[in-house]
gemmi code that builds the backbone of each chain (N, CA, C; Angstrom):
import gemmi

chains = {
    "A": [
        ("MET", (-33.698, -154.532, 47.860), (-34.483, -153.988, 48.746), (-34.423, -153.825, 49.807)),
        ("GLU", (-33.891, -152.559, 50.603), (-33.381, -152.354, 51.909), (-34.729, -152.833, 52.839)),
        ("GLY", (-34.748, -153.814, 53.886), (-35.440, -154.362, 55.029), (-36.241, -155.419, 54.679)),
        ("CYS", (-35.700, -155.920, 53.347), (-36.625, -157.307, 52.854), (-35.576, -158.170, 52.906)),
        ("MET", (-36.309, -159.304, 54.215), (-35.374, -160.352, 54.779), (-34.520, -161.170, 53.225)),
        ("PHE", (-35.443, -161.512, 52.252), (-34.965, -162.259, 51.666), (-34.185, -161.547, 50.657)),
        ("CYS", (-33.769, -160.286, 50.383), (-33.120, -159.713, 49.732), (-31.703, -159.670, 50.413)),
        ("LYS", (-31.463, -159.458, 51.542), (-30.268, -160.005, 52.584), (-30.044, -160.917, 52.777)),
        ("ILE", (-30.840, -162.215, 52.663), (-30.185, -163.596, 52.123), (-29.273, -163.666, 51.112)),
        ("LEU", (-30.293, -163.098, 50.211), (-29.334, -162.580, 48.758), (-28.095, -162.080, 49.083)),
        ("LYS", (-28.314, -161.457, 50.035), (-26.722, -160.844, 50.309), (-25.495, -161.003, 50.867)),
        ("ARG", (-25.871, -162.294, 51.438), (-25.240, -163.355, 52.608), (-25.260, -162.063, 53.867)),
        ("GLU", (-26.368, -161.102, 53.844), (-26.243, -160.530, 55.357), (-26.941, -161.329, 56.748)),
        ("ILE", (-28.131, -162.308, 56.189), (-28.616, -163.120, 57.036), (-28.017, -164.461, 56.098)),
        ("PRO", (-28.019, -165.557, 57.296), (-27.451, -166.690, 57.191), (-29.108, -167.736, 56.543)),
        ("ALA", (-28.777, -168.634, 55.622), (-29.289, -168.939, 55.489), (-29.026, -170.363, 54.731)),
        ("THR", (-29.640, -171.816, 54.702), (-29.349, -172.757, 54.732), (-29.206, -173.047, 52.874)),
        ("ILE", (-28.857, -172.771, 52.225), (-28.686, -172.487, 50.337), (-28.609, -173.500, 49.728)),
        ("VAL", (-29.652, -173.828, 49.365), (-29.463, -175.730, 48.139), (-29.567, -175.152, 47.088)),
        ("TYR", (-29.347, -174.323, 46.339), (-29.577, -174.215, 44.931), (-29.221, -172.216, 44.286)),
        ("GLU", (-28.493, -172.479, 43.475), (-28.173, -171.074, 43.087), (-27.911, -170.546, 41.945)),
        ("ASP", (-28.598, -169.536, 40.856), (-28.461, -169.643, 39.666), (-28.559, -168.171, 39.405)),
        ("GLU", (-28.187, -167.267, 38.257), (-28.504, -166.128, 37.548), (-29.735, -165.455, 38.231)),
        ("ILE", (-30.701, -166.287, 37.963), (-32.502, -165.346, 38.547), (-32.811, -166.109, 39.751)),
        ("SER", (-32.224, -166.837, 40.385), (-32.835, -167.609, 41.593), (-32.152, -168.068, 42.598)),
        ("LEU", (-32.736, -168.365, 43.847), (-31.896, -168.625, 44.966), (-32.655, -169.670, 45.726)),
        ("ALA", (-32.434, -170.150, 46.594), (-33.644, -171.308, 46.797), (-32.225, -171.866, 48.505)),
        ("PHE", (-33.643, -171.703, 49.491), (-32.721, -172.590, 50.546), (-33.903, -172.957, 51.950)),
        ("ARG", (-33.434, -173.872, 52.839), (-34.412, -174.150, 53.535), (-35.093, -172.951, 54.192)),
        ("ASP", (-36.598, -173.708, 54.311), (-37.329, -172.726, 55.241), (-36.598, -172.899, 56.886)),
        ("ILE", (-37.032, -171.630, 57.685), (-36.443, -171.723, 59.507), (-37.386, -172.575, 59.923)),
        ("SER", (-38.618, -172.625, 59.386), (-39.366, -173.703, 60.103), (-40.369, -174.267, 59.606)),
        ("PRO", (-39.730, -175.519, 59.411), (-40.357, -176.359, 58.016), (-41.686, -177.193, 58.549)),
        ("LYS", (-42.098, -176.998, 57.753), (-43.947, -178.032, 57.791), (-43.825, -179.213, 57.190)),
        ("ALA", (-42.762, -179.548, 56.511), (-42.755, -181.076, 56.200), (-41.059, -181.646, 56.194)),
        ("PRO", (-40.620, -183.253, 55.946), (-39.210, -183.365, 56.488), (-38.575, -182.626, 55.210)),
        ("THR", (-38.803, -182.252, 53.919), (-38.096, -181.344, 53.050), (-39.345, -180.015, 53.027)),
        ("HIS", (-38.613, -178.719, 53.458), (-39.057, -177.396, 52.946), (-38.594, -176.625, 52.863)),
        ("ILE", (-38.465, -176.392, 51.564), (-37.404, -175.110, 51.035), (-38.194, -174.055, 49.820)),
        ("LEU", (-37.822, -172.871, 50.011), (-38.343, -171.265, 49.455), (-37.597, -171.092, 48.455)),
        ("VAL", (-38.086, -171.269, 47.002), (-37.370, -170.869, 46.142), (-37.999, -169.383, 45.721)),
        ("ILE", (-37.089, -168.670, 45.754), (-36.760, -166.927, 45.568), (-36.278, -166.175, 44.050)),
        ("PRO", (-36.882, -165.298, 43.218), (-36.432, -164.945, 42.340), (-35.273, -164.003, 42.790)),
        ("LYS", (-33.800, -163.584, 42.387), (-33.440, -162.208, 42.765), (-33.688, -161.303, 42.826)),
        ("LYS", (-34.821, -160.959, 41.995), (-35.560, -159.762, 41.614), (-36.485, -159.586, 42.520)),
        ("HIS", (-36.424, -158.251, 43.291), (-37.428, -158.191, 43.779), (-38.574, -157.699, 43.663)),
        ("ILE", (-39.599, -158.361, 43.752), (-40.795, -158.590, 43.260), (-41.524, -158.565, 44.008)),
        ("ARG", (-42.416, -157.848, 44.775), (-43.468, -157.923, 46.309), (-44.537, -158.640, 46.144)),
        ("THR", (-45.203, -159.170, 45.258), (-45.742, -160.489, 45.516), (-46.736, -161.120, 43.999)),
        ("VAL", (-47.255, -162.042, 43.995), (-47.633, -162.602, 42.585), (-48.230, -161.454, 41.647)),
        ("VAL", (-48.766, -160.831, 42.732), (-49.897, -159.916, 41.708), (-49.286, -158.844, 40.997)),
        ("GLU", (-47.712, -158.677, 41.582), (-47.091, -157.069, 40.636), (-46.593, -158.293, 40.035)),
        ("VAL", (-46.732, -159.478, 39.259), (-45.727, -159.855, 38.219), (-46.181, -159.418, 36.911)),
        ("LYS", (-45.673, -158.795, 36.125), (-46.151, -158.424, 34.987), (-45.705, -159.438, 34.224)),
        ("GLU", (-46.631, -159.738, 33.261), (-47.007, -160.310, 31.752), (-45.830, -161.089, 31.501)),
        ("GLU", (-44.288, -160.253, 31.165), (-43.438, -160.255, 30.290), (-42.455, -161.406, 31.450)),
        ("ASP", (-42.845, -161.672, 32.804), (-42.066, -162.187, 33.780), (-42.677, -164.215, 33.877)),
        ("ASN", (-43.714, -163.408, 33.001), (-43.872, -165.393, 33.034), (-43.069, -166.449, 33.453)),
        ("SER", (-42.165, -165.856, 32.427), (-41.163, -167.168, 32.283), (-40.178, -167.084, 33.781)),
        ("LEU", (-39.719, -166.024, 34.202), (-39.428, -165.868, 35.388), (-39.992, -166.928, 36.674)),
        ("LEU", (-41.311, -166.498, 36.906), (-42.123, -167.703, 37.763), (-41.999, -169.041, 36.839)),
        ("GLY", (-42.169, -169.259, 35.906), (-42.256, -170.573, 35.589), (-40.489, -171.272, 35.408)),
        ("HIS", (-39.750, -170.463, 35.610), (-38.239, -170.688, 36.197), (-38.196, -171.517, 37.277)),
        ("LEU", (-38.628, -170.367, 38.467), (-38.420, -170.855, 39.765), (-39.281, -172.059, 39.796)),
        ("ILE", (-40.418, -172.823, 39.384), (-41.148, -174.182, 39.039), (-40.187, -174.984, 38.707)),
        ("TYR", (-39.412, -174.469, 37.443), (-38.558, -175.425, 37.365), (-37.437, -175.926, 38.125)),
        ("VAL", (-37.226, -174.859, 38.475), (-35.877, -174.859, 39.941), (-36.259, -175.750, 40.945)),
        ("ALA", (-37.839, -175.603, 41.390), (-38.256, -176.326, 42.589), (-38.533, -177.375, 42.140)),
        ("ASN", (-38.679, -177.945, 40.854), (-38.544, -179.299, 39.775), (-36.988, -180.415, 40.270)),
        ("GLY", (-36.386, -179.687, 39.714), (-34.903, -180.019, 40.168), (-34.546, -180.378, 41.654)),
        ("ILE", (-35.020, -179.469, 42.486), (-34.487, -179.434, 44.189), (-35.336, -180.903, 44.456)),
        ("ALA", (-36.680, -180.750, 43.920), (-37.523, -182.040, 44.528), (-36.601, -183.557, 44.448)),
        ("LYS", (-36.447, -183.381, 43.034), (-35.724, -184.678, 42.459), (-34.461, -185.103, 43.271)),
        ("LYS", (-33.190, -183.852, 43.361), (-32.506, -183.749, 43.981), (-32.233, -184.451, 45.751)),
        ("GLU", (-33.482, -183.507, 46.704), (-34.171, -184.546, 47.731), (-34.593, -185.840, 47.841)),
        ("GLY", (-34.787, -186.324, 46.558), (-35.021, -187.889, 46.111), (-37.211, -187.856, 46.505)),
        ("ILE", (-37.642, -186.643, 46.240), (-39.147, -186.043, 47.036), (-40.042, -186.231, 45.594)),
        ("SER", (-39.519, -186.445, 44.092), (-39.436, -185.975, 42.727), (-40.859, -187.130, 42.756)),
        ("GLU", (-40.385, -188.570, 42.557), (-41.468, -189.660, 42.258), (-42.495, -189.601, 43.458)),
        ("LYS", (-42.242, -189.445, 44.603), (-43.341, -189.663, 46.020), (-44.140, -188.708, 45.376)),
        ("GLY", (-43.959, -187.413, 45.590), (-44.703, -186.339, 45.591), (-44.159, -185.054, 46.333)),
        ("PHE", (-44.582, -184.009, 46.009), (-44.338, -182.665, 46.764), (-45.770, -181.510, 46.638)),
        ("ARG", (-45.430, -180.521, 47.239), (-46.721, -179.446, 47.038), (-46.079, -178.005, 47.189)),
        ("LEU", (-46.402, -177.464, 46.044), (-45.917, -176.064, 45.632), (-46.929, -175.350, 46.051)),
        ("VAL", (-46.282, -174.032, 46.673), (-47.821, -173.122, 47.152), (-46.999, -171.882, 47.190)),
        ("ILE", (-48.035, -170.865, 47.053), (-47.252, -169.336, 46.817), (-48.238, -168.789, 47.550)),
        ("ASN", (-48.224, -168.038, 48.523), (-48.820, -167.073, 49.092), (-48.875, -165.435, 48.611)),
        ("CYS", (-50.169, -165.055, 48.430), (-49.937, -163.743, 47.725), (-51.565, -163.112, 48.616)),
        ("GLY", (-50.401, -161.807, 49.808), (-51.782, -161.130, 50.655), (-51.625, -161.578, 51.318)),
        ("LEU", (-52.244, -160.895, 52.379), (-52.381, -160.862, 53.988), (-53.349, -161.839, 54.170)),
        ("GLU", (-54.027, -162.297, 53.463), (-55.205, -163.373, 53.801), (-54.509, -165.056, 53.547)),
        ("SER", (-53.697, -164.480, 53.076), (-52.781, -165.911, 52.551), (-51.863, -166.363, 53.628)),
        ("GLY", (-51.539, -165.679, 54.221), (-50.657, -165.509, 55.009), (-48.874, -165.170, 54.923)),
        ("GLN", (-49.346, -164.173, 53.675), (-47.920, -164.658, 53.274), (-47.175, -163.202, 54.691)),
        ("SER", (-45.937, -163.393, 54.603), (-45.487, -162.769, 55.692), (-43.851, -161.939, 55.701)),
        ("VAL", (-43.535, -162.803, 54.255), (-42.398, -162.493, 53.848), (-42.698, -161.380, 52.354)),
        ("TRP", (-42.517, -159.879, 52.497), (-42.515, -159.312, 50.823), (-42.235, -159.702, 49.699)),
        ("HIS", (-41.279, -160.757, 49.479), (-40.813, -160.798, 48.008), (-41.403, -162.251, 47.651)),
        ("ILE", (-41.800, -162.300, 46.796), (-41.824, -163.822, 45.770), (-41.181, -165.054, 46.624)),
        ("HIS", (-41.930, -165.968, 46.942), (-41.465, -166.908, 47.532), (-42.489, -168.308, 46.819)),
        ("ILE", (-41.913, -169.360, 46.097), (-42.342, -170.414, 46.138), (-41.944, -171.463, 47.317)),
        ("HIS", (-43.029, -172.133, 48.016), (-42.870, -172.850, 49.082), (-42.964, -174.795, 48.561)),
        ("LEU", (-41.736, -175.458, 48.547), (-41.771, -176.606, 47.922), (-41.846, -177.394, 49.389)),
        ("LEU", (-42.358, -178.269, 49.580), (-43.015, -179.112, 50.453), (-43.195, -180.810, 50.185)),
        ("GLY", (-42.411, -181.296, 50.874), (-42.412, -183.121, 50.863), (-41.398, -183.642, 51.760)),
        ("GLY", (-42.012, -185.013, 51.161), (-41.219, -186.121, 52.748), (-41.810, -186.653, 53.296)),
        ("ARG", (-42.839, -186.343, 53.105), (-44.512, -186.543, 54.013), (-45.561, -186.726, 52.962)),
        ("LYS", (-47.169, -186.987, 53.593), (-48.083, -187.084, 53.052), (-48.839, -185.650, 53.211)),
        ("MET", (-48.968, -185.320, 52.215), (-49.987, -184.022, 52.617), (-51.483, -183.981, 52.803)),
        ("THR", (-51.711, -183.007, 53.174), (-53.240, -183.495, 53.757), (-54.361, -182.134, 52.918)),
        ("TRP", (-55.453, -182.443, 52.865), (-56.146, -181.415, 52.279), (-57.558, -181.125, 52.761)),
        ("PRO", (-57.241, -179.927, 53.315), (-57.407, -178.563, 52.287), (-55.795, -178.429, 52.386)),
        ("PRO", (-55.552, -177.239, 51.728), (-54.154, -177.003, 52.224), (-54.275, -175.640, 52.504)),
        ("GLY", (-54.723, -175.816, 54.412), (-54.637, -174.408, 55.199), (-55.795, -173.710, 55.269)),
    ],
    "B": [
        ("MET", (-56.216, -186.346, 25.833), (-55.921, -187.541, 26.394), (-57.108, -188.283, 26.827)),
        ("GLU", (-57.346, -189.783, 26.568), (-58.354, -190.784, 26.321), (-58.418, -190.322, 27.968)),
        ("GLY", (-59.821, -190.258, 28.855), (-59.381, -190.965, 30.076), (-59.424, -189.861, 31.208)),
        ("CYS", (-58.839, -188.812, 30.730), (-58.176, -187.897, 31.501), (-60.191, -186.571, 31.384)),
        ("MET", (-60.150, -186.654, 32.682), (-61.229, -185.393, 33.344), (-61.038, -184.010, 32.743)),
        ("PHE", (-59.753, -184.092, 32.887), (-60.048, -182.390, 32.386), (-59.713, -182.528, 31.164)),
        ("CYS", (-59.151, -183.329, 30.206), (-58.939, -182.734, 28.644), (-60.820, -183.045, 28.777)),
        ("LYS", (-61.685, -183.939, 28.970), (-63.094, -183.658, 28.778), (-63.542, -182.841, 28.676)),
        ("ILE", (-63.420, -181.929, 30.338), (-63.596, -180.470, 30.631), (-63.158, -179.459, 29.334)),
        ("LEU", (-61.959, -179.787, 28.440), (-62.067, -178.973, 27.801), (-62.542, -179.206, 26.611)),
        ("LYS", (-62.829, -180.335, 26.247), (-63.847, -180.719, 25.187), (-65.088, -180.355, 25.080)),
        ("ARG", (-65.525, -180.047, 26.369), (-67.121, -179.998, 26.549), (-67.975, -181.106, 26.940)),
        ("GLU", (-66.741, -182.012, 27.086), (-67.368, -184.085, 27.439), (-67.951, -183.864, 28.767)),
        ("ILE", (-67.819, -183.382, 29.750), (-67.916, -183.255, 31.234), (-68.212, -181.394, 31.521)),
        ("PRO", (-69.718, -181.584, 32.088), (-69.733, -180.075, 32.606), (-68.938, -179.382, 33.537)),
        ("ALA", (-68.664, -178.264, 33.526), (-67.684, -177.412, 34.677), (-67.960, -175.774, 34.299)),
        ("THR", (-68.112, -174.893, 35.399), (-68.448, -173.822, 35.557), (-67.390, -173.132, 35.300)),
        ("ILE", (-67.095, -172.549, 33.984), (-65.860, -171.842, 33.008), (-65.719, -170.584, 33.636)),
        ("VAL", (-64.718, -169.629, 34.344), (-64.351, -168.791, 34.368), (-63.518, -168.343, 33.360)),
        ("TYR", (-62.931, -169.206, 32.638), (-61.678, -167.903, 31.952), (-61.235, -169.332, 31.216)),
        ("GLU", (-61.140, -168.762, 29.421), (-60.372, -169.721, 28.804), (-59.728, -168.680, 27.131)),
        ("ASP", (-58.634, -169.220, 27.312), (-57.669, -167.962, 26.129), (-57.103, -169.705, 25.330)),
        ("GLU", (-55.912, -168.933, 24.506), (-55.759, -170.306, 23.905), (-54.904, -171.079, 24.259)),
        ("ILE", (-54.452, -171.183, 25.476), (-53.431, -172.032, 26.310), (-54.240, -172.531, 27.713)),
        ("SER", (-55.001, -171.804, 27.818), (-55.274, -172.417, 29.441), (-56.850, -172.238, 29.561)),
        ("LEU", (-57.690, -172.681, 30.489), (-59.007, -172.617, 30.856), (-58.971, -173.107, 32.542)),
        ("ALA", (-59.797, -172.053, 33.270), (-60.312, -172.039, 34.305), (-61.405, -172.130, 34.704)),
        ("PHE", (-61.737, -173.013, 35.441), (-63.527, -173.842, 36.535), (-63.055, -173.636, 37.367)),
        ("ARG", (-64.310, -173.446, 38.232), (-64.792, -173.467, 39.230), (-64.275, -175.456, 40.384)),
        ("ASP", (-63.760, -175.490, 41.201), (-63.298, -177.244, 41.595), (-64.793, -177.074, 42.183)),
        ("ILE", (-65.179, -178.764, 41.640), (-66.117, -179.294, 42.185), (-66.820, -179.717, 43.690)),
        ("SER", (-65.320, -179.370, 44.622), (-65.336, -179.845, 45.401), (-64.402, -178.560, 46.446)),
        ("PRO", (-65.254, -177.538, 46.793), (-64.338, -176.076, 46.708), (-64.302, -176.323, 48.064)),
        ("LYS", (-63.089, -175.528, 48.791), (-62.206, -175.540, 50.290), (-62.216, -174.385, 50.955)),
        ("ALA", (-62.725, -173.135, 49.870), (-62.633, -171.878, 49.916), (-63.788, -171.096, 49.272)),
        ("PRO", (-64.315, -170.058, 49.566), (-65.676, -169.341, 49.449), (-64.849, -169.197, 47.019)),
        ("THR", (-64.202, -169.085, 47.121), (-63.188, -169.157, 45.574), (-62.127, -170.085, 45.288)),
        ("HIS", (-62.562, -171.065, 44.880), (-61.960, -172.438, 44.649), (-61.616, -172.424, 43.349)),
        ("ILE", (-61.195, -171.910, 42.226), (-61.010, -172.131, 41.233), (-59.661, -173.012, 40.750)),
        ("LEU", (-59.987, -173.692, 39.481), (-58.537, -174.776, 38.718), (-58.256, -173.887, 37.611)),
        ("VAL", (-57.372, -173.451, 37.538), (-56.523, -173.281, 36.024), (-55.699, -174.478, 35.335)),
        ("ILE", (-55.985, -174.738, 34.278), (-55.127, -176.194, 33.850), (-54.605, -175.549, 32.237)),
        ("PRO", (-53.365, -176.079, 32.101), (-53.468, -175.846, 30.225), (-53.499, -177.060, 29.457)),
        ("LYS", (-53.995, -176.088, 28.117), (-55.081, -176.640, 27.589), (-53.902, -178.307, 26.811)),
        ("LYS", (-52.861, -177.707, 26.877), (-51.745, -178.888, 26.496), (-52.060, -179.997, 27.976)),
        ("HIS", (-52.321, -181.383, 27.272), (-52.018, -182.656, 28.499), (-50.850, -182.704, 29.094)),
        ("ILE", (-50.255, -182.376, 30.412), (-49.108, -182.626, 30.350), (-49.399, -183.133, 32.423)),
        ("ARG", (-49.008, -184.633, 32.650), (-49.120, -185.095, 33.950), (-49.563, -184.563, 35.052)),
        ("THR", (-47.952, -183.771, 35.218), (-47.444, -183.591, 36.094), (-46.368, -182.342, 35.954)),
        ("VAL", (-46.451, -181.578, 37.242), (-45.001, -180.839, 37.161), (-43.840, -181.212, 36.839)),
        ("VAL", (-43.645, -182.289, 37.291), (-42.226, -183.184, 36.931), (-42.283, -183.146, 35.499)),
        ("GLU", (-42.981, -183.314, 34.852), (-42.766, -183.426, 33.270), (-42.966, -181.864, 32.691)),
        ("VAL", (-42.962, -181.212, 32.781), (-42.962, -180.280, 32.228), (-41.381, -179.883, 31.798)),
        ("LYS", (-41.200, -179.872, 30.403), (-39.797, -179.324, 30.271), (-39.461, -177.916, 30.010)),
        ("GLU", (-37.892, -177.299, 30.010), (-37.744, -175.961, 30.347), (-38.128, -175.312, 29.244)),
        ("GLU", (-38.414, -175.678, 27.988), (-39.124, -174.529, 27.209), (-40.471, -173.948, 27.393)),
        ("ASP", (-41.455, -175.148, 28.489), (-42.442, -174.371, 28.804), (-42.646, -173.899, 30.055)),
        ("ASN", (-41.318, -173.220, 30.575), (-41.562, -172.168, 31.819), (-42.532, -171.150, 31.529)),
        ("SER", (-42.552, -170.590, 30.039), (-43.433, -169.814, 30.425), (-44.650, -170.042, 30.069)),
        ("LEU", (-45.466, -171.275, 30.085), (-46.515, -172.158, 30.123), (-47.067, -171.919, 31.130)),
        ("LEU", (-46.014, -172.327, 32.230), (-46.646, -172.576, 34.283), (-46.726, -170.787, 34.337)),
        ("GLY", (-45.938, -170.000, 33.862), (-45.992, -169.154, 34.235), (-47.200, -168.043, 33.957)),
        ("HIS", (-47.602, -168.791, 32.455), (-49.127, -167.876, 32.278), (-50.447, -168.112, 32.815)),
        ("LEU", (-49.608, -169.620, 33.436), (-51.366, -170.232, 34.435), (-51.004, -169.560, 35.347)),
        ("ILE", (-50.149, -168.830, 36.450), (-50.353, -168.420, 37.158), (-50.689, -166.487, 36.747)),
        ("TYR", (-50.558, -166.189, 36.104), (-50.594, -164.985, 35.049), (-52.383, -164.874, 35.007)),
        ("VAL", (-52.677, -165.759, 34.542), (-54.104, -166.363, 34.598), (-54.639, -166.236, 35.690)),
        ("ALA", (-54.119, -167.119, 36.771), (-54.496, -167.141, 37.870), (-55.185, -165.601, 38.571)),
        ("ASN", (-54.034, -164.658, 38.785), (-53.882, -163.593, 38.809), (-55.165, -162.756, 38.700)),
        ("GLY", (-55.248, -162.739, 37.393), (-56.555, -161.962, 36.350), (-57.619, -162.347, 37.059)),
        ("ILE", (-57.855, -163.909, 37.760), (-59.332, -164.587, 37.951), (-59.125, -163.548, 39.155)),
        ("ALA", (-58.306, -163.721, 40.034), (-58.196, -162.994, 41.704), (-58.967, -162.224, 41.531)),
        ("LYS", (-58.514, -161.261, 40.372), (-58.440, -159.808, 40.391), (-60.417, -159.790, 40.417)),
        ("LYS", (-60.708, -160.407, 39.286), (-62.024, -160.438, 38.827), (-62.869, -160.847, 39.992)),
        ("GLU", (-62.425, -162.355, 41.113), (-63.098, -162.397, 42.303), (-63.098, -161.446, 43.742)),
        ("GLY", (-62.501, -161.027, 43.583), (-62.195, -159.689, 44.304), (-61.712, -160.010, 45.298)),
        ("ILE", (-61.023, -160.725, 45.169), (-59.571, -161.526, 45.999), (-58.310, -161.250, 46.075)),
        ("SER", (-58.227, -160.385, 45.279), (-56.760, -160.218, 44.978), (-56.144, -159.675, 45.659)),
        ("GLU", (-56.654, -158.099, 46.590), (-56.054, -157.389, 47.565), (-56.358, -157.814, 48.808)),
        ("LYS", (-56.587, -158.580, 49.117), (-57.065, -159.189, 50.197), (-55.888, -160.463, 50.366)),
        ("GLY", (-55.712, -161.245, 49.555), (-54.647, -162.132, 49.608), (-55.589, -162.981, 48.883)),
        ("PHE", (-54.929, -164.117, 48.026), (-55.319, -165.375, 47.785), (-54.199, -166.880, 48.038)),
        ("ARG", (-53.994, -168.218, 48.028), (-52.936, -168.955, 47.884), (-52.831, -169.990, 46.602)),
        ("LEU", (-51.774, -169.734, 45.858), (-51.970, -170.489, 44.801), (-51.308, -172.108, 45.729)),
        ("VAL", (-52.181, -173.373, 44.960), (-51.168, -174.570, 45.453), (-51.337, -175.359, 44.060)),
        ("ILE", (-50.167, -176.048, 43.899), (-49.763, -177.150, 42.694), (-49.661, -178.300, 43.626)),
        ("ASN", (-50.213, -179.239, 43.402), (-50.014, -181.064, 43.786), (-49.197, -181.595, 42.908)),
        ("CYS", (-47.935, -182.247, 43.553), (-47.343, -183.346, 41.912), (-46.990, -184.494, 42.671)),
        ("GLY", (-47.829, -185.450, 42.656), (-47.407, -186.839, 42.786), (-48.363, -187.270, 43.708)),
        ("LEU", (-48.701, -188.664, 44.294), (-49.294, -188.729, 45.466), (-49.196, -188.856, 46.346)),
        ("GLU", (-48.306, -188.353, 47.103), (-47.926, -187.510, 48.359), (-48.320, -186.403, 48.581)),
        ("SER", (-48.975, -185.841, 47.342), (-49.309, -184.551, 47.465), (-50.626, -184.040, 47.794)),
        ("GLY", (-51.139, -185.650, 47.394), (-53.006, -186.012, 46.724), (-52.934, -185.383, 45.618)),
        ("GLN", (-52.442, -185.342, 44.543), (-52.756, -185.034, 43.296), (-53.294, -186.398, 42.117)),
        ("SER", (-54.838, -185.899, 42.454), (-55.808, -186.905, 41.911), (-56.180, -187.023, 40.465)),
        ("VAL", (-55.614, -185.918, 39.927), (-56.243, -185.911, 38.637), (-54.924, -185.754, 37.486)),
        ("TRP", (-54.838, -186.399, 36.793), (-53.145, -186.304, 36.193), (-52.927, -185.819, 35.254)),
        ("HIS", (-53.350, -184.361, 34.900), (-53.350, -183.138, 34.165), (-53.695, -181.815, 35.116)),
        ("ILE", (-51.854, -181.114, 34.933), (-51.402, -180.246, 35.556), (-52.352, -178.773, 36.081)),
        ("HIS", (-52.392, -179.207, 37.170), (-53.913, -177.904, 37.400), (-53.221, -177.060, 38.389)),
        ("ILE", (-53.329, -175.665, 38.900), (-53.273, -175.104, 39.722), (-54.377, -174.424, 40.421)),
        ("HIS", (-54.381, -175.093, 41.545), (-55.447, -174.280, 42.415), (-55.262, -173.028, 43.440)),
        ("LEU", (-56.763, -171.869, 42.723), (-56.588, -171.010, 43.349), (-57.555, -170.418, 44.470)),
        ("LEU", (-57.480, -170.350, 45.887), (-58.106, -170.398, 46.674), (-58.136, -169.233, 47.290)),
        ("GLY", (-59.527, -168.722, 47.971), (-59.119, -167.138, 48.524), (-60.830, -167.293, 49.129)),
        ("GLY", (-60.875, -165.976, 49.303), (-62.169, -165.467, 49.918), (-62.408, -165.637, 51.614)),
        ("ARG", (-61.591, -166.526, 52.085), (-61.266, -166.957, 53.622), (-59.738, -166.620, 54.246)),
        ("LYS", (-59.617, -166.090, 55.040), (-58.252, -166.686, 55.982), (-57.732, -167.783, 55.990)),
        ("MET", (-56.533, -168.206, 55.223), (-56.142, -169.440, 54.928), (-54.755, -169.753, 56.147)),
        ("THR", (-54.737, -171.071, 56.487), (-54.116, -171.666, 57.389), (-52.794, -171.958, 57.159)),
        ("TRP", (-51.887, -171.990, 58.375), (-50.603, -173.060, 57.998), (-49.872, -173.704, 59.073)),
        ("PRO", (-49.406, -174.975, 58.610), (-49.237, -175.298, 57.411), (-50.098, -175.349, 55.973)),
        ("PRO", (-49.494, -175.774, 55.348), (-51.161, -175.523, 53.555), (-51.129, -176.937, 53.524)),
        ("GLY", (-51.594, -178.011, 54.741), (-51.692, -179.690, 54.433), (-51.235, -180.199, 54.843)),
    ],
}
model = gemmi.Model(1)
for chain_id, residues in chains.items():
    chain = gemmi.Chain(chain_id)
    for i, (resn, *xyz) in enumerate(residues, 1):
        res = gemmi.Residue()
        res.name, res.seqid = resn, gemmi.SeqId(i, " ")
        for name, pos in zip(("N", "CA", "C"), xyz):
            atom = gemmi.Atom()
            atom.name, atom.element = name, gemmi.Element(name[0])
            atom.pos, atom.b_iso = gemmi.Position(*pos), 0.0
            res.add_atom(atom)
        chain.add_residue(res)
    model.add_chain(chain)
structure = gemmi.Structure()
structure.add_model(model)
structure.setup_entities()
């Protein structure tokens, strides 16, 4: 999608520290990390928000979480713990309109989650 | 699973304000809400953490997010926005060892997410 920052990262038009890629997803480090590990996992398909995910794409979202799991393992935070966050819409603070899962870990997370 | 609080809610052995149920998931209000809407969506299958989800269960996690989406719509927070949070492991603050997705909305969420 033209103008989408994450689509530009996918096309390597904007640099990013990519940590994982497969046919349907890409993962890269957040440019403004809020934890020692802070990685974004995105689908290659441009979908604006979680609200726009159709039922037939359920396995797509599941795959993104599966990928986040694998990255957590590689980052050495799988056993200690990590938090997954998906922002959807303005009040949540979503700022890039291409679905992304935040994977945060490497420190104790606090509650409430924002 | 014996001793699991969420399995007890599933079996109606512990009361909860249930807002949604289908064959594979249940959703109920968090007993200690951190936002005007704070609902937990859980699978009926007892899985301790996201780390233990196998690849063939990808659609299960996707379904939980799909259910959260539908609830957000019913709660009237779908357009304004909401945050989904999954805690996995001790450092994330996971306290009940049965997978659950937090759906939070009805107020502006802050950053970082805990």
